[in-house]
C-alpha positions, -999 to 999 in steps of 0.1 A, spaced: 0 2 -3 13 33 -9 1 66 16 10 98 -2 2 127 23 0 163 4 30 186 19 17 212 -5 13 251 5 -24 245 15 -22 215 33 9 222 54 -9 252 65 -39 227 72 -17 204 95 1 179 74 29 176 92 9 167 123 -10 143 99 28 128 91 40 122 122 -2 100 129 7 79 102 43 73 113 35 65 144 2 46 135 18 26 110 50 15 133 22 7 163 6 -14 141 44 -28 131 29 -20 89 62 -7 81 69 -38 54 30 -34 40 29 5 39 50 29 18 47 68 35 52 95 10 46 131 3 36 146 -25 29 182 -40 -5 197 -44 -32 170 -58 -53 196 -70 -81 184 -48 -81 213 -20 -107 214 11 -115 244 36 -105 215 60 -83 191 63 -48 176 44 -55 157 11 -39 116 13 -41 91 -16 -39 56 -10 -30 41 -39 -55 50 -65 -81 69 -43 -77 107 -33 -92 118 4 -97 153 15 -105 168 46 -80 144 75 -74 160 105 -56 152 134 -92 150 152 -102 126 123 -71 104 122 -74 77 140 -110 72 123 -98 75 88 -64 53 96 -92 28 111 -117 27 79 -91 34 48 -60 15 62 -66 -13 83 -94 -24 69 -75 -32 35 -46 -48 46 
């Protein structure tokens, strides 16, 4: 699984650094280092008023915030592994 987190200027201002850190911690906590490639990307062209844009393989999700991260990780990552 390849997870790309937008680190473009808009997502950066909306907390992409914190989302990257949360992904790193969650991947480590679930021992998924061999299953997931985590990468940054520049603008995916899906800017949203709130939250960060994330691409998982070929699907794009918008609006991920530190507050919604845990549920997002559970639904979109753990359920696919």
